[in-house]
VEXSENU-903221 format. One record per atom (N, C-alpha, C): x, y, z negated; residue in one letter. Coordinates in Angstrom, 3 decimals. Layout:
BEGIN
u / v / w / residuo
X / Y / Z / A
...
// end
This chain:
BEGIN
u / v / w / residuo
-0.236 / -0.449 / 20.100 / M
-0.324 / 0.216 / 18.810 / M
0.454 / -0.607 / 17.767 / M
1.133 / 0.087 / 16.912 / N
1.918 / -0.512 / 15.839 / N
1.022 / -1.329 / 14.908 / N
1.514 / -2.487 / 14.463 / W
0.762 / -3.366 / 13.573 / W
0.352 / -2.645 / 12.302 / W
1.223 / -1.852 / 11.732 / T
0.889 / -1.169 / 10.476 / T
-0.198 / -0.122 / 10.680 / T
-0.216 / 0.513 / 11.851 / V
-1.263 / 1.497 / 12.135 / V
-2.612 / 0.789 / 12.257 / V
-2.639 / -0.353 / 12.945 / Q
-3.881 / -1.105 / 13.110 / Q
-4.436 / -1.603 / 11.779 / Q
-3.577 / -1.911 / 10.830 / H
-4.000 / -2.546 / 9.578 / H
-3.745 / -1.688 / 8.339 / H
-3.606 / -0.380 / 8.518 / I
-3.210 / 0.459 / 7.391 / I
-4.216 / 0.431 / 6.243 / I
-5.514 / 0.357 / 6.545 / E
-6.492 / 0.316 / 5.460 / E
-6.265 / -0.917 / 4.575 / E
-6.076 / -2.069 / 5.210 / T
-5.832 / -3.295 / 4.459 / T
-4.512 / -3.216 / 3.703 / T
-3.480 / -2.704 / 4.358 / I
-2.172 / -2.558 / 3.709 / I
-2.294 / -1.685 / 2.464 / I
-3.000 / -0.581 / 2.584 / L
-3.144 / 0.329 / 1.447 / L
-3.988 / -0.290 / 0.333 / L
-5.038 / -1.011 / 0.687 / W
-5.844 / -1.685 / -0.332 / W
-5.017 / -2.727 / -1.075 / W
-4.321 / -3.579 / -0.335 / V
-3.559 / -4.666 / -0.967 / V
-2.412 / -4.106 / -1.799 / V
-1.625 / -3.199 / -1.217 / T
-0.499 / -2.650 / -1.982 / T
-0.989 / -1.763 / -3.121 / T
-2.124 / -1.096 / -2.921 / G
-2.696 / -0.278 / -3.981 / G
-3.194 / -1.117 / -5.145 / G
-3.860 / -2.221 / -4.849 / L
-4.326 / -3.115 / -5.920 / L
-3.155 / -3.722 / -6.680 / L
-2.138 / -4.156 / -5.937 / F
-0.946 / -4.706 / -6.584 / F
-0.313 / -3.661 / -7.497 / F
-0.171 / -2.449 / -6.984 / T
0.453 / -1.373 / -7.750 / T
-0.412 / -0.989 / -8.943 / T
-1.716 / -0.865 / -8.737 / A
-2.617 / -0.473 / -9.819 / A
-2.702 / -1.535 / -10.913 / A
-2.461 / -2.785 / -10.556 / S
-2.553 / -3.859 / -11.556 / S
-1.552 / -3.682 / -12.695 / S
-0.498 / -2.929 / -12.449 / V
0.476 / -2.648 / -13.504 / V
-0.193 / -1.898 / -14.657 / V
-1.279 / -1.207 / -14.366 / G
-1.999 / -0.480 / -15.401 / G
-2.498 / -1.362 / -16.530 / G
-2.688 / -2.648 / -16.252 / L
-3.092 / -3.575 / -17.310 / L
-2.049 / -3.624 / -18.424 / L
-0.798 / -3.359 / -18.059 / M
0.273 / -3.360 / -19.054 / M
0.091 / -2.239 / -20.076 / M
-0.621 / -1.175 / -19.696 / A
-0.875 / -0.085 / -20.637 / A
-1.816 / -0.531 / -21.751 / A
-2.657 / -1.517 / -21.458 / L
-3.588 / -2.016 / -22.460 / L
-2.918 / -2.959 / -23.458 / L
-1.863 / -3.624 / -22.999 / A
-1.131 / -4.553 / -23.865 / A
0.362 / -4.406 / -23.588 / A
0.937 / -3.266 / -23.983 / P
2.330 / -3.002 / -23.632 / P
3.325 / -3.975 / -24.254 / P
3.069 / -4.432 / -25.460 / T
3.999 / -5.376 / -26.090 / T
4.033 / -6.682 / -25.305 / T
2.857 / -7.161 / -24.904 / L
2.786 / -8.370 / -24.086 / L
3.455 / -8.133 / -22.733 / L
3.198 / -6.973 / -22.134 / G
3.819 / -6.644 / -20.859 / G
5.330 / -6.620 / -20.936 / G
5.855 / -6.039 / -21.993 / L
7.311 / -6.001 / -22.180 / L
7.884 / -7.401 / -22.363 / L
7.134 / -8.251 / -23.053 / R
7.597 / -9.619 / -23.255 / R
7.591 / -10.389 / -21.931 / R
6.526 / -10.242 / -21.161 / I
6.412 / -10.964 / -19.885 / I
7.421 / -10.449 / -18.867 / I
7.498 / -9.132 / -18.718 / M
8.329 / -8.559 / -17.654 / M
9.815 / -8.531 / -17.995 / M
10.141 / -8.253 / -19.250 / F
11.537 / -7.995 / -19.590 / F
12.067 / -8.853 / -20.741 / F
11.275 / -9.820 / -21.190 / K
11.685 / -10.715 / -22.276 / K
12.010 / -9.936 / -23.551 / K
11.365 / -8.802 / -23.730 / E
11.580 / -7.947 / -24.904 / E
10.643 / -8.418 / -26.018 / E
11.203 / -9.054 / -27.031 / E
10.391 / -9.654 / -28.084 / E
9.967 / -8.663 / -29.177 / E
10.823 / -7.712 / -29.486 / R
10.519 / -6.759 / -30.554 / R
10.793 / -5.333 / -30.077 / R
9.923 / -4.822 / -29.224 / P
10.164 / -3.479 / -28.700 / P
9.955 / -2.409 / -29.765 / P
10.755 / -1.388 / -29.682 / S
10.608 / -0.259 / -30.594 / S
9.341 / 0.522 / -30.223 / S
8.814 / 1.308 / -31.149 / P
7.643 / 2.134 / -30.828 / P
7.907 / 3.071 / -29.648 / P
9.117 / 3.594 / -29.538 / L
9.448 / 4.464 / -28.419 / L
9.381 / 3.706 / -27.095 / L
9.926 / 2.498 / -27.056 / L
9.881 / 1.694 / -25.837 / L
8.442 / 1.370 / -25.459 / L
7.613 / 1.043 / -26.436 / V
6.196 / 0.761 / -26.163 / V
5.523 / 1.997 / -25.585 / V
5.796 / 3.166 / -26.149 / F
5.219 / 4.422 / -25.656 / F
5.635 / 4.695 / -24.214 / F
6.922 / 4.600 / -23.947 / V
7.436 / 4.883 / -22.595 / V
6.900 / 3.858 / -21.601 / V
6.857 / 2.599 / -21.979 / F
6.347 / 1.547 / -21.103 / F
4.867 / 1.768 / -20.790 / F
4.096 / 2.127 / -21.823 / R
2.663 / 2.393 / -21.610 / R
2.486 / 3.568 / -20.649 / R
3.256 / 4.620 / -20.831 / H
3.159 / 5.774 / -19.936 / H
3.530 / 5.379 / -18.511 / H
4.610 / 4.637 / -18.353 / W
5.035 / 4.162 / -17.035 / W
3.913 / 3.366 / -16.370 / W
3.260 / 2.489 / -17.128 / A
2.190 / 1.666 / -16.570 / A
1.031 / 2.529 / -16.073 / A
0.696 / 3.577 / -16.818 / V
-0.385 / 4.473 / -16.408 / V
0.000 / 5.244 / -15.144 / V
1.233 / 5.724 / -15.087 / V
1.689 / 6.469 / -13.908 / V
1.670 / 5.576 / -12.672 / V
2.188 / 4.371 / -12.783 / V
2.214 / 3.454 / -11.646 / V
0.791 / 3.075 / -11.239 / V
-0.087 / 2.836 / -12.207 / A
-1.482 / 2.523 / -11.892 / A
-2.154 / 3.681 / -11.164 / A
-1.829 / 4.894 / -11.557 / S
-2.381 / 6.071 / -10.875 / S
-1.934 / 6.115 / -9.419 / S
-0.690 / 5.792 / -9.173 / L
-0.182 / 5.743 / -7.808 / L
-0.912 / 4.660 / -7.012 / L
-1.168 / 3.521 / -7.649 / G
-1.941 / 2.466 / -6.992 / G
-3.338 / 2.938 / -6.636 / G
-3.980 / 3.656 / -7.556 / A
-5.314 / 4.194 / -7.280 / A
-5.278 / 5.175 / -6.106 / A
-4.231 / 5.969 / -6.031 / L
-4.094 / 6.897 / -4.898 / L
-3.912 / 6.149 / -3.576 / L
-3.164 / 5.053 / -3.594 / L
-3.018 / 4.247 / -2.371 / L
-4.372 / 3.707 / -1.922 / L
-5.180 / 3.250 / -2.885 / I
-6.521 / 2.756 / -2.550 / I
-7.367 / 3.888 / -1.983 / I
-7.283 / 5.059 / -2.581 / L
-8.008 / 6.224 / -2.066 / L
-7.573 / 6.548 / -0.643 / L
-6.289 / 6.486 / -0.387 / A
-5.760 / 6.807 / 0.942 / A
-6.264 / 5.840 / 2.016 / A
-6.655 / 4.635 / 1.620 / A
-7.188 / 3.677 / 2.585 / A
-8.447 / 4.215 / 3.252 / A
-9.241 / 4.989 / 2.517 / S
-10.490 / 5.509 / 3.081 / S
-10.441 / 6.996 / 3.405 / S
-9.308 / 7.624 / 3.171 / Q
-9.172 / 9.066 / 3.411 / Q
-7.948 / 9.341 / 4.284 / Q
-8.097 / 9.256 / 5.594 / P
-6.939 / 9.427 / 6.486 / P
-6.164 / 10.728 / 6.271 / P
-6.835 / 11.788 / 5.880 / A
-6.147 / 13.072 / 5.684 / A
-5.165 / 13.027 / 4.515 / A
-5.368 / 12.101 / 3.586 / L
-4.499 / 12.000 / 2.416 / L
-3.376 / 10.983 / 2.591 / L
-3.424 / 10.195 / 3.638 / R
-2.499 / 9.066 / 3.771 / R
-1.034 / 9.462 / 3.757 / R
-0.653 / 10.398 / 4.591 / T
0.771 / 10.707 / 4.711 / T
1.391 / 11.135 / 3.383 / T
0.843 / 12.128 / 2.678 / P
1.501 / 12.511 / 1.414 / P
1.488 / 11.410 / 0.365 / P
0.406 / 10.633 / 0.301 / I
0.341 / 9.559 / -0.691 / I
1.316 / 8.448 / -0.338 / I
1.385 / 8.084 / 0.930 / I
2.322 / 7.040 / 1.349 / I
3.764 / 7.490 / 1.105 / I
4.059 / 8.744 / 1.355 / I
5.416 / 9.252 / 1.098 / I
5.735 / 9.164 / -0.397 / I
4.808 / 9.623 / -1.242 / A
5.042 / 9.576 / -2.696 / A
5.214 / 8.136 / -3.181 / A
4.334 / 7.252 / -2.735 / A
4.432 / 5.850 / -3.156 / A
5.715 / 5.209 / -2.640 / A
6.066 / 5.527 / -1.402 / G
7.297 / 4.973 / -0.825 / G
8.533 / 5.419 / -1.581 / G
8.566 / 6.678 / -1.977 / I
9.712 / 7.183 / -2.754 / I
9.793 / 6.468 / -4.095 / I
8.664 / 6.355 / -4.789 / E
8.664 / 5.674 / -6.099 / E
9.124 / 4.231 / -5.958 / E
8.613 / 3.544 / -4.965 / K
8.960 / 2.134 / -4.778 / K
10.420 / 1.980 / -4.356 / K
10.903 / 2.856 / -3.503 / A
12.307 / 2.793 / -3.083 / A
13.241 / 3.040 / -4.267 / A
12.877 / 3.962 / -5.140 / I
13.705 / 4.228 / -6.327 / I
13.730 / 3.007 / -7.239 / I
12.586 / 2.351 / -7.423 / L
12.582 / 1.136 / -8.234 / L
13.510 / 0.087 / -7.635 / L
13.435 / -0.100 / -6.324 / V
14.302 / -1.079 / -5.652 / V
15.768 / -0.739 / -5.888 / V
16.130 / 0.513 / -5.699 / L
17.525 / 0.932 / -5.908 / L
17.962 / 0.738 / -7.359 / L
17.080 / 1.047 / -8.294 / M
17.425 / 0.874 / -9.706 / M
17.646 / -0.604 / -10.047 / M
16.785 / -1.463 / -9.531 / V
16.944 / -2.896 / -9.804 / V
18.228 / -3.409 / -9.168 / V
18.453 / -3.077 / -7.904 / L
19.651 / -3.560 / -7.217 / L
20.927 / -3.048 / -7.871 / L
20.913 / -1.811 / -8.327 / S
22.119 / -1.248 / -8.932 / S
22.413 / -1.833 / -10.312 / S
21.439 / -2.519 / -10.900 / N
21.629 / -3.117 / -12.221 / N
21.670 / -4.640 / -12.199 / N
21.641 / -5.236 / -11.026 / L
21.553 / -6.701 / -10.934 / L
22.683 / -7.421 / -11.640 / L
23.885 / -6.964 / -11.486 / G
25.010 / -7.673 / -12.088 / G
25.249 / -7.354 / -13.544 / G
24.616 / -6.308 / -14.061 / S
24.970 / -5.846 / -15.398 / S
23.901 / -6.056 / -16.458 / S
22.668 / -6.342 / -16.060 / T
21.606 / -6.493 / -17.057 / T
20.691 / -7.661 / -16.708 / T
20.167 / -8.297 / -17.733 / D
19.214 / -9.384 / -17.517 / D
17.883 / -8.866 / -16.990 / D
17.461 / -7.686 / -17.471 / F
16.142 / -7.218 / -17.071 / F
16.047 / -6.968 / -15.574 / F
17.150 / -6.655 / -14.929 / A
17.113 / -6.454 / -13.478 / A
16.761 / -7.757 / -12.759 / A
17.237 / -8.882 / -13.275 / K
16.878 / -10.177 / -12.684 / K
15.379 / -10.422 / -12.808 / K
14.807 / -10.064 / -13.944 / W
13.381 / -10.281 / -14.157 / W
12.541 / -9.323 / -13.322 / W
13.101 / -8.159 / -12.977 / A
12.380 / -7.179 / -12.167 / A
12.579 / -7.408 / -10.670 / A
13.431 / -8.348 / -10.307 / L
13.725 / -8.595 / -8.892 / L
12.488 / -8.944 / -8.065 / L
11.566 / -9.779 / -8.537 / P
10.369 / -10.046 / -7.719 / P
9.585 / -8.773 / -7.381 / P
9.442 / -7.876 / -8.343 / A
8.754 / -6.609 / -8.083 / A
9.527 / -5.781 / -7.065 / A
10.850 / -5.803 / -7.155 / A
11.673 / -5.054 / -6.198 / A
11.532 / -5.617 / -4.785 / A
11.403 / -6.924 / -4.672 / I
11.220 / -7.536 / -3.354 / I
9.878 / -7.116 / -2.755 / I
8.827 / -7.174 / -3.568 / V
7.502 / -6.753 / -3.092 / V
7.534 / -5.275 / -2.714 / V
8.157 / -4.458 / -3.543 / D
8.231 / -3.027 / -3.245 / D
9.040 / -2.747 / -1.982 / D
10.050 / -3.554 / -1.705 / T
10.812 / -3.401 / -0.468 / T
9.906 / -3.631 / 0.739 / T
9.088 / -4.654 / 0.678 / V
8.141 / -4.930 / 1.765 / V
7.179 / -3.753 / 1.927 / V
6.687 / -3.208 / 0.813 / C
5.800 / -2.046 / 0.865 / C
6.491 / -0.866 / 1.549 / C
7.714 / -0.580 / 1.141 / V
8.450 / 0.553 / 1.709 / V
8.641 / 0.372 / 3.210 / V
8.994 / -0.819 / 3.631 / V
9.186 / -1.077 / 5.064 / V
7.881 / -0.820 / 5.817 / V
6.759 / -1.322 / 5.303 / M
5.476 / -1.097 / 5.985 / M
5.107 / 0.381 / 5.999 / M
5.343 / 1.076 / 4.892 / Y
5.029 / 2.502 / 4.835 / Y
5.869 / 3.293 / 5.834 / Y
7.150 / 2.982 / 5.916 / V
8.022 / 3.685 / 6.865 / V
7.597 / 3.383 / 8.297 / V
7.272 / 2.134 / 8.588 / M
6.801 / 1.784 / 9.930 / M
5.547 / 2.578 / 10.288 / M
4.620 / 2.686 / 9.343 / Y
3.390 / 3.453 / 9.581 / Y
3.714 / 4.927 / 9.819 / Y
4.537 / 5.509 / 8.953 / L
4.860 / 6.931 / 9.081 / L
5.562 / 7.230 / 10.402 / L
6.496 / 6.374 / 10.778 / L
7.201 / 6.601 / 12.046 / L
6.258 / 6.478 / 13.245 / L
5.288 / 5.592 / 13.151 / A
4.368 / 5.378 / 14.266 / A
3.304 / 6.464 / 14.370 / A
3.050 / 7.178 / 13.296 / T
1.948 / 8.157 / 13.309 / T
2.417 / 9.614 / 13.330 / T
3.683 / 9.850 / 13.189 / Q
4.169 / 11.234 / 13.186 / Q
4.438 / 11.694 / 14.616 / Q
4.030 / 12.906 / 14.911 / P
4.276 / 13.419 / 16.274 / P
5.778 / 13.568 / 16.552 / P
6.130 / 13.316 / 17.769 / V
7.527 / 13.455 / 18.189 / V
7.793 / 14.942 / 18.445 / V
8.860 / 15.445 / 17.856 / A
9.172 / 16.879 / 17.994 / A
9.852 / 17.168 / 19.313 / A
// end
């Protein structure tokens, strides 16, 4: 049996908690912008968009945690989370040479890459062969 299949509950809990922790940034978006992107004086629009992003990502983390105990929900939630994480990775990589914020987001992109790899391994191991 595939390692990810054997440990999917733990994988979903850990990656879900990590993902949901971004929601803390919604409570203190100015601090979050300063820590994550070195943004010292964010505009009200940037604070609004950042807060919304934090809530959306936290919601995805909560869904990953839910999927740990609900096998029927795993595939669609893992696919949605994998797509979101893969897009973040691509966005960071495509901006690495041109912006400072991409360098600061690189650790998150590395973690998300690991998540995507585990999610794909799980999906490939659990999908019926046509």
